[in-house]
N, C-alpha and C positions, 0 to 999 in steps of 0.2 A: 277605448283607452289607448293612449300613445305608448308604444313599446320601445324599449331601449335596444341598442345593438346587441347587448348580451342576451336579452330575451329572444331576439331573432335567431341568434346562433344556437340557442338551446332548442328552439322549435325545429330548426333544420336537422339537428342531431336526433331529435325524437322521430322525425319522419324516416331518416336513414336507419334508425334502430328497428323500426317496424319491418322494413325490407329485410334487414339482416336477420331478424328473428324468424321471418318466414322461411328464409333460405336454410337456417339452422334446423328448423323443424322438418323441412323436407329431407335434409341429409340424415337426421336421426331416424326417419322412417324408411331409410334404405335407398333413397334417390341419390344418384351420383351428383356431385357438385355441379358439373357442367349442365346437366338437365335442370337442376334446381335454379341455376342462374338464368337459363333461357325461359323457364316458366315465370320467374319473378320479373323478367324484363318486359313482359306483355301485360303486367298488372299495373293499373294506375294507382299510385300511392297517394294517400290523402294529405297532400300539401296544399298550399294556396291555389296552385294551378292545376292540380290533379294530373301531374305529368307521369309519364313512364320513363324509366332509365335504362340505359344500355347495359347489357350483360357485363361488359368490361368494367363499367363504373361500379356496378353492384359487387363485382369481384373485389375491387379495390376496397370498398367499404367492409366487405366480409373479412378480409385479411387484416385490415386496420383494427377492426373490433377484436379479432382474435389476439392481436398483439398487445394493444394498449387499452382496450375496453371502451366504455361509452365516450370518454373524453376525446378519443381519436376521431369520432364521427362529427364533431362540431367543426364548423368552418373556421379556419385559422385567419387571424388578421394579417393584412399585408405586411411584409417585412419592412417596406418603406413607408408604413403608415406614420404620419406626423412629420415626415422629412420633407424638406423643401427642395425642389429640383433647381430652383433659381438661386437658392441660398446655400452655399457650402457650409459644412459644420463649423469650420474655423471662423468664418465671417459671422455666422449666427452667434457663436460663443462670444465673439468680440462685442456684438451689440448688447447681449445680455449683461456682460461685465460692465459696460459703460452705463447702462441703465441702472444697475445695482449701485454703482459707485456714485452716480449723479442722478438720483431719482427725481430731482426737481428741474432738471434740464430737459427741454423738449427734445423728442427724438429727431426732429428736423435739424436742430442745432448740432446734435451729436453726429448726424449723418454728414452735414456740411463740414464739420471739423475733420471727420475721417477722410473725406475727399481732399481736403487741403493737405493732409498728411500723405497723400498719394495712395490710399487704399483703393482697391478695385471693389466697388460696392454695387449690388444689384439696384434696380429702381427703388425709390423711397417707399412706394406702396407695398412692395414685396417685404421690406423691413417691417412696416406696420403690421402686415398679416402674420409674419413670423413671430413677432413679439406678442401679438394678441393670442395666438394659439397656445403660447406657453405662459400666459398670464402676466406678461411684463408690459402691457399696454398702459397708456396714461390713465384709463379708467381704474385699473387695478391699483395704480400708484396713488390716485386720489383717495381711494378707499383706505389707504394706509397700509397696503400689503407689505411694503418694504420699509416704511418710515416709523411705524408705531407698533409697540408691543413685541415681546419676544416670540420667536417661532415655536418654542416648546418650553413648557415648564420643566424645571430641573431641581434636583436636590443632591448634594454631595452624599455619598453612601456612608461615610464615617466622619466622626468629629475630627476637627483640625485638618480635614482634607482641603477646605476652602474657607478663607476669611474674606470679608468685605469691609471696606472702610470708607468713611465719608465725613465731611464737615457740614455743619449747619449753624446758622446764627442762633445764639443762645439768649438768655434773659439779660437785661441791663441791670447793673448793680449801682446803687446810689450810696455814696459815702461823703465824708467831709471834703474830699478832693474833687467831687463832681460825679459824673456818670461814667461807668466803665462798660463798654460793649464786650460781650463774650462770644466765643466760637466753640461749639460743641464738636469734639472729634470722637467718633464711636466706631468700634470694631464689633462685628457679629460673626459667629460661626454658622456657616450655611446649614450644616446637618442638624445641630441641636438648637439653633436660634439663641444660644447663650451669648452674652456680651462679655468677651474676655476682658475688656477694659473700655472705659469711656470717661472723658473729663472735659472740663471747660477751660479755655485758654483765652488770653487777651488777643492773640493773633492767629490767623489761619495760615500757617507756614510749615516748612519742613521740620523745624524744631519741635513744634507741637505734635506733628504726626509721629515722629520718631520717639518722642517721649511716651505717647500712647502705645506704640508698638513694643517698646522696651518693657513697660509695665505689664502688657498683655502676655508676652512670652514668659516673663518671670512667674506669672500667676497661673497661666493656663497651657503652657507648653508652646511648641513651635508648629505653625501650620505648614502644609505642603505648598499651598498657593495663596496668594494675596491679590484680591481683585479691587482695582481702584478706577477712578475716572481719569480724565486728562488734566486734572488740576496741577498747578505748579508745585504744591507740596509733595506730590507723588511722582511727577515726571522730572527727575533730575538725577545726576550721576551719584550724588550722595545716597539717596534713597535706594538706588539700584545696587550700590556696593554693599550697603547694610543688609539688604535682603539676600544678596549672594553670600555674604559671610554667615548668615543664619541658615542657609540652605533653603530659602523660600523662593519659589518661582513667582516673580512679580508680573501681573497681568493688568493691562489697561483696557478699559472699555473704549469702543469707537466713539468719535465725537457725535454728539446729539443722540446717543443711545443710553440715556440715563435710566430707561426702564429695565436695562439689564442688571441694575443694582437695586431692583425693586424691594428686596428684603431689607436692605440697609435703609432705604428711604422709609420703609414701613416702621422699622424700629425707632427711627428718629421721630416719626409722627407719634408713636406710642409714648416716647419720653416727653414730647411737647405737651400732649394731652393728659398724661398721667402724672408726670412729675412737675414740669414747669408751670402748668396751670395752677397747681396747689400752692406755688410760691406767692400767688397773688392774695391768698387768704391772710387775714389778720394774725400776726404772730408767727407766720411761716416764712417771712422774708429772709433771704440770705444777706449777710452784711459784707462779705468779702469773697474773693475767689476761693480761698481755702474752705470757707464755710459752705459755699455752694457745692464744691466737689465732694465734701464729706457727706452732705445730704444726698447727693446723687448716688454715691457708692452704696449708702445704706438702702436707698430705694431699690437699686438694682438687685442687691443680695436678698432683701427681705420681701420684695413685692414681685418684681419682674421674673426673677429666676424661680420663684416658688409657686407661681400660678400656672395652670394648664394653658399651653399655647394652642390656639385654634388650629394651626396648620399641622402640627406634629402630634396632637392629641395627648400630650404629656407635658410635664414640667421641663423646661430647658436644663435645669440642674440635674434632673434625674437621667435624661438621655446622655448628658455629658459623662456622668459618673458610671453609667453602664459600659462605656467604652474607654474608661480611664487607662486601661492597659495599653491601648493603641497610641496614647499621647506621647509625643517625643519631647522630653524635658531637657533643659540645658543643664548639663552637669558641670557647671563652672561657678567660680566665686564671683563676687560683685565686680571686682576690678576687671576680670576677664570678660565679663558680659559688657562692661562699659567699652572695652576696646573693640568689640564687634560693631559698635555704632560709630566708630571713628571714620572720618573721611580720609582720603589719600590723595597726595599730589607729589609729583616728581619735580625735583629741583637739582640744578648743578651748583655745587658749593663754590662760592667766589674765592678768590685768592686770599681775601682777608678773613675767611672762615665764616662767612655769613650767608644766609638765605633770606629770601623775601617772601612773605605771605601777606596778601592784602595790604601792600604798601608799608608793611612793618618788617623791620630787620630782626632776625634771630641768629644767635651764634651757635655753632656746632664745633665739634672737636677739630682742631687745626689739621689733624692727620687726614681729614676728609676733603681737603682743598682740591678743587677741580674735578672731584668725583661726582657721579650722578647718584643721588640718594632719593629715597622715598620718605616723605613725612606723613605720619599718621597722627591724627588729633581730632578732638571734638571742636568743630568749627564754631560752636556757639559759646564755649567757655574758654578755649585755649589754655586750659589748666595744665595739660600734659601734652607735649609734642615729642613723639617718638621719632628717632632717626633710624632708618633701616637701609642697609647696604648689602646687596646680594642676598636678600631674604634673611638677613640677620639683624637683630636689634643691636646697634652700636653706640647708643647713647640717647640723651635728651637734648633738645634745643631749648635755649633760654633767650628771653628778650634781650636785645642788644642795648647796653647803656653807653651811648656815645660820649657822654660827659665823663663817665668813669674811665673809659678807654683813653680819653685825651690826657689823663693823668699818668698813664702807664708809659714808661720809656721803653720802647722797643728798638731793635736794631735798625729798623727802616724809618724811624722818626727823623724829622728834620732837626738839624742842630739848633740849639737855642742860645 
């Protein structure tokens, strides 16, 4: 039977231990150590070769065993084991980083690119051997070592430590106006698998995402982290500002790493097979978007949250309630919560007391002329546009009525 290197090292240690045991026995019987070593040196010890060992070597083993025990008798691996003499550590690390970043690019292309950038590289075959020893060769990459599947399974230790969010195409609704396509936006708590909020929308955009997030934090508290993909609804300044206002750390998955949000993908599949499939039954069809979301909310609360989840071995609602004291709630009224979801932009007020937002003019107080102000508002409704100067709310901006202003006689108007 073929033995491993570890087995060989243990066998060597056992042979040395027999010699050391013989020497210890002689010393216990009153023989001085030097005489015991000379006697042991002429004895062939039962290793593969039946060799004898020098007294000086036996002495080293004796003292090593006295100090550190049996483990000290095993042969130690070379300190430079696995290191390449032709490849310095910095260059080797560069090769590994390039292969990890571009797993589908051949090593030869990476090598030629490095030469073009002026890097001093060893022969190409040395690079191949170096990567193969560390598991970064093309065969490993083809098996999907770097491209598919997470490296380790994980679960957040507490509720609201980590939320995940994603969109998915929803059912089509038929009404008198035709067919409406829907988009499902769903949030899931990683620890409890609870759905803080989910809803269907007509579009997959930032407005839909932020509405889902606002409803979720009002119902289930504020998470520490929020994990998303690289979709446009999540990767923009407005979403980043909102999460910062709420004290949420916004994290984005790497491109083509959809498996890292596997729990979110799985709960979407559960909704599709458990809720959406039932809508095809006679009398179960939803007639409009409000009706569809009402049915979804009822299904989540009465079915999904109340049945035992296979991964956590308990009901999502139960695990969430067990750690309810750890949940950070928003101690704000409705208007204050709305302001947390405002976007912000800086503008310099014109001499006529106006600012421009999306090619529309808004009037502010004339005392702010030529000053740099910050506008905070809901970019989807523009119902309330707050004007801030030096971190103080100084008023509201209103839409500029050019026709009305033409009727007002000011000191700078032309003579009529």
